[in-house]
N, C-alpha and C positions, 0 to 999 in steps of 0.2 A: 504494500500500500504506500503510495507516494505521500509524503508529508511536506508541509511548508518549511522552507528554510528559516533559520532563527533570525536572520537579519535581512533587510532589503537587498544588500549587496550579494548575500548568498542566494537570495531568491532569483536575482538576475543571473548569477553564475550557474545555478542549477536549473537551466531553462527547461520547461516542460515540453514534451512532444505532444502532438495532437491526441494520441491515444490515452494520455494521462489527464485530460481536462476533467473527466468525470470522477476521477479518483479523489478521495479525501473530502468530498462534498459533505457539508453539514446536514444533520438530520433535523426533523421537526423538534425532537427533544432538545437539541442544542440551542434552538431558538424559541423554546417554550415561553420565555418571559416577554417576547415581542409579539404584539397583536398582529393578526392577519388571518389568512385562510389558505387551505390546500387546494381548493377547487375540486374538479372531477377526478375520479380514479384514473391513474396512469398519466393522463395528459395535463392534470392540474388546471391552471387558468390560461393555458397557451392560446386556445382558440378564442376565448373571450377577449384576451388582449389584442390578438390580431384583428378581430372583428371591429373593435372600437377602442383603440388604445387610450384615447383621451377620456372617453366616458368611463372606462374601467378605472383609470387613475383617479378621477373625481369621486367615484363611488368609494374606492378604498380610502381616500383621504377623509371623506365625510364620515366614514364608518370608524376608522382606526387612528386617524391623525397623521402627522408628518413623518412618522417612522412606522413602517408596517412590513410584514413578511408576506411572501407570495410564492407559490410553487408554480413554476412554468419552465418550459424549454429544458426539461430534464432535471430540475433541481430547485432548491430553495434560494430565494434572493431576498434582500432587505432593501427597500426603497427609502431614501433619505431626501426629503423634499424641502425646497426653499433656497434662498440665496446663501444662507449660512452653510447649508449642506453642500452647495456648489463650491463654495470657497474651501471647505474642509477637504473635499475630494480632489479638486482641480489644483489648488495651490499646494496641497500635500506637504505642508511644512515639515512634518515629522516623519516623512517617508513611510506612512502607514499603508498606502495603497499601491497595488500593482496594476498598471494599465495593460501590460502584456497578458497577465492572467485574467483580466476582465474581458478584453476583446478576443483573446485567443480561441475560446470555444466557437466563436462566430467566424473568424477570419483566417485562422492559422493554416488551414489546408490549402488556401488559395493565395494568401498574401502574407506569408511569414516574413518576419524581420523588417516590416515597415516601421517607420518611426513610432507610430501609435502602438506598436507591439514591442516596444523596448522600454526599459526602466533604468533610471539612475545613471551610473557612469557610462554605460554603453550607449544609452540614449543621448546623453550630453555630448559625447565625443562624436557620434555620427551626425547629430543635428548640426554641430558646429562645422563639420566638414561639408555637409550638404548645403549649408546656408550660402555658400559661394554662388549658387545658382540664382539667388535672389538679391545679389548686389546690384548697384545702379547700372553698370555696363551691360550685363545680360538682360536686365529688366528693360532697358532702352531697346534692345534687340527684340524682345518679346512684344513690346509696344508697337513696333513697326509691323511685325508679322500679324498682330491682332488687327491693326487698322486695315491692312490690305485684305486679309482674309474675311473679316466681318463685312467690309464694304462690298466685296465681290458677291457675297451671299445675300445680304440684306437688300441689295438693289432689286432682287426679284420677288420680294415679299408683298408687293401691293395686292390688296384684296382680302377676302375672307380666308382664314387659315386656322389650323390647329397649331398653336405655338409650340407646345412641348416637344413633339417629334421633330419640328424644324430646328429648335435650339439644341436638341440632343445631337442631331446630325452635325450641326455647325460646331458644337463643342468638341466632338470627337475629331472632326477635321482640323480644328485649330490645335488640338493636342498633338496630332501627327506633325503639324508644321512647327509650332512653338516648342513643344516638349521634345520631339524626336528629331526634328530637322529634316523630314522627308516630304516630298511634294504630295499633294492630293492625288490619289490614283489607286490602282489595284493593290499595291503593297500596303498603303495606308488603310484600305478597306479590310484587308485580311487582319491587320493589327486591331482595328476597331471591332471587328466581329469577335475576336478572341477576348477583348476586354469586356464587351457586353456579356458574353457567356460567363466570364469569371464573376462579374458583379451579380448576375442573376443566381449563380450557384451559391454565392456567399450566404444567401437567405433561403436556400432550398430546404424544404422539410426533410428530404431524404439526404442524409449526411455522408453516405458512401457512394463512390463513383460507379454505381451499377449501370449496366447498359441502358441507353435511352433516357437516362435521368439528366436533370439540369446539372447535377454535380459532376457527372461524367463529361458533359460538354465543357464545364468550367475547368476541370482538371486537364482536359485536352488543350484548352485555350492557354492554360498556364504553361504546359509543355512547349507549345509553339513559341510563346513569348520568351521563355527561358532560352531556347535555342537562338532566337533572333537577337535578343539583347546581349547574350554572351558573345556572339560573333561580332556584333557591332561595338561592344565595349573594347575588345581587343583591337579592332580596326581604328577606332577613334583615338585610342591611346598611341597607336603607332603613327597616326597621321597628325596628332596634335589637337584633335577635337575641333570644337566650333562654339558658336554662341548659343545654340539651342540648349535646353535644360538637360537633356540626356548627356550631351558632350561635357557639360559642366560637372555632372555627377561622375562620369567616367574618369575624369581627370582630377577629381577632388582628393585632397590629402588630409590626413589627421594631423594632430598637433606635432607629432614626431616626424612629419614629412612623408610618411608612408601612404601609398595609394590605398583606397578601400579595396578589400578583396573583390574580385569580379562577381562572385555569386551574391555578395551583398549589394553591389551596384545594381544588379539585375533585380533583386527583391525590392530595393528602394524605388526603382523606376516603376515596377509593377504596381506597388502600393500607391505611389503618387498619382499615377494615371487614374487609378480607381477612385481615390479620394477626391481628386479635382474634378473628374468628369461628372459624376452624378450630383455632387453637392452644388457645383456651379450651375448645372442644368436646372436643378430644383430652385435655386435662389433667383436665377434670372427669370424663370417662369412666374414665381411669386411676385416679383417686382413688376413685371409687365401686367399681370392681373390687377395689382393695386393701382397702377397708373391708368389702366383702362377704365376702372371703376371710380377713380378720383380725378376727373379731368382738370380740376383747378390745380392740383399738384402737378399733373402732367405738364400744364402750361408753364408753371413756375420753373420746372426743370428745363423745359425747352428754352425759355428766356435766358436761363443761366448758361446753357450750352452755347447758344448763339452769341452771347456776350464774350465767352471764352474763346471760341473757335473763329468768330467772325461770321458764322453762318455759311450757307452754301456759296460756291463761287459763281461767277457770271453765267456759267452753263447750267447752274442748278445742282451741281455735284457737291455733296457735303464735304467740308474740309476735315482732314484728319485731326484727331486730338493729340497734340504734342505731349510727349512724356513729361516735359517740364510744366505742363498745365494741369496735370491730373489733380494736384492739390487744390486748384482753384474751384473745382466743382463741389463746393461745400454742401449745398442743398441736395445735390444728387447723391452724395455720400450719406447724408442724413436719411434720405428716402430709402436707400438700400439697407441701411441699418434697421429702419423701422420695418421693412419687409422681412428681414431676417428675424426680427422679433416676432412678427405675426406668424411666420411659417419657418421655424428653424430647420435647416436641412438635416441636422442630426438631433432628433427630438429627445433622445436619452443617451446617457453615457455610462458604461459599466466599469467597475473596478473589482479587485479582490483584496480583502484586508489581509495584510501580512502579519499583523499583530492586533491584539485586542484594543479597542478604543471606546470612548464614551461620546455619545451625542444625544442631546435633548432628553437627558435623564435615563437613557438606555445604555447598557453595556453590550457592545457588538463583538462577538467572539472572533478570534483569529480564524482565518479561512473562509469567512463569510463573503459570498458574492453580493456586492452592493451596487446601487446605481442611483443616479440623480435624474430628475425629470425636467429637462430644459424647457419643454413646451409649457408645463404648468407654471414655472417661475416667470416665463415671458408673458403669461396671461393672468397673473395673480393681482388682484386689487390691492394686495399688501404692498406692491411696488409700483403699480401703474394705475393712473386714472383712466376710466373707460378703456380697459385693456383690449377690447375687440374692435376698437376704432383705429383706423390708419391715420397716424399723426406724426410726421417726421420731426416736428418741433420738440419731441421728447429728447432729441439728441443734440440740442444746443449745448455748448460747453457748460453753462450753468446748471442745466437740468441733469446732465451726466454727473457732474460733481456732487449734486445733492442726493444721488441715488446710490444704493448699495452697489459696490463695484462688481459683484457677482450676480446681480439681478438680470444681466444680459450676457449670455455666454454662447453665442452661436458658433464661435471658433474655439471653444474650450477655454483653457486658462492654465496659468502656471507654466511649468516646464514643457507641457505638451500643447501649449497654444499652437494653433495651426501655423505651420511654417510658411504656407503659401497664401496667407490671408491678403497680403498686399497685391499679389497676382490676381486674386479674386476681385478685389476692388478695381484694379486696372481693367480687367476684362469686362466687367459690367459697365464701367464708365465709358469705355470705347464703344461697347454695344449700344448704349443709350445715345451716345453722340451720333452714331450713324443712323439709328432709327428716328430719333426726334428731329433731326435736320431734314428728314425725308417725309415722315408720316405722322398722322394723328392716329393714336391707338384707340379703338372703340370696341365696346362690348354691348350686347343687348341690354335694354333696361332691366334692372333687377337681377342681372346675371350673377350667380354664385355657384361655381362648380363644386361638386363633391370631390374631396381629396382622398387619395390613398395615403394614409398617414405614416405607414411604416413599411420598410425601414428608412427610406428617404422619401419625403413627400412629393407627390405628383398629382395633377388633376386627372380624374378618371376619364374625362371626356377629351383630354389633350389640350384644354384651354382654347375655347372657340372665341376668337377675336377677329377684328378686321383692321388692316392698315390702310388708311386713306391718305393719298398723296396730298401734301400741303400745297 
């Protein structure tokens, strides 16, 4: 039987393989002092959570309070709810929590050794090495690639459309260009299909790669990408790399000057593509929906973009958004932050307790799977007035300063704060600059799509909107 290491550093050193995630899980007796429920025999509350995750969380909170236990997805978990809980888990001052052992059961078969699946020294060392890909010089390169790629695609978007599949395709194509440095075409299409298969497999109910299952397609996709990225890593090191993100990773060095091992470069690249693709797709979709249904704010953002870019040129072609001007789009950034509050792309975040701790009057045992509920915190009247109303003014500097620092956590926090958050801001700002210089975004009166809330939110109808040329 596997046991937890005695210290966080040992927990990192004694990394668990996928076959061990279910070993050492706590029983109902271990958590008898914590209120909650087991749900149905065998499956627990899994299907209730999948059917209505936010409704389930509200019921559990109303019944048991901000600390409750729940049996789902093969074991017991303890939910810790609120900004204080977010700070405890994400800031992780006393190194109580393992992100690796929290996300591992979900992602380790397909995306091992991504930054989110690392803890403590290993995480710090690799994060510092990979941060070179987000320095100003490569970011300027990405900005140029984003401007040209988005302009090329958005030019054909006039008329009624389903926005989600359109932005999903565009995001994948942009990733092939900015992340990997290959042109759009058959090779990029193969890579995109492999990534889509891997993402879908990460939340598949059948966790073994049996024939004809999503997990089998995901494992096959991973094998293809390992072969491709391994070959490309060696080539780019030999040729000196380039400005795309993959080349930056391939030539990144640790503090001692050593290159990252090739297999780790490959795993980091796989994870980054997954993390960036679906979260940006979800976030951009949410923002477009809120602008379509809040035309006053849409016009304010258009005015700001025109003021910064100068508006379309004499032929009516939108001007590119210069890298140096990204910081000037203050209202646009506030609107994006409010959209991330309304529809956080990662609604909950898991961890595993490496040692016993206290929270809100409860003693939580070592080994407990714990999680925070980002969506609930983002919609709690404890932190937000009229929380279901779209209001970017919540993110003025004075309002941000007056609020609990961990009441808004779409990018996580602490050591595991999303490494690519500035890239996300840049991509969304470039996207809006191209759209709002061309089109007015409209939705049918009273339109409110039903959202698939888990694992990453998306509108079930694809988001039906219309782009009308200005």
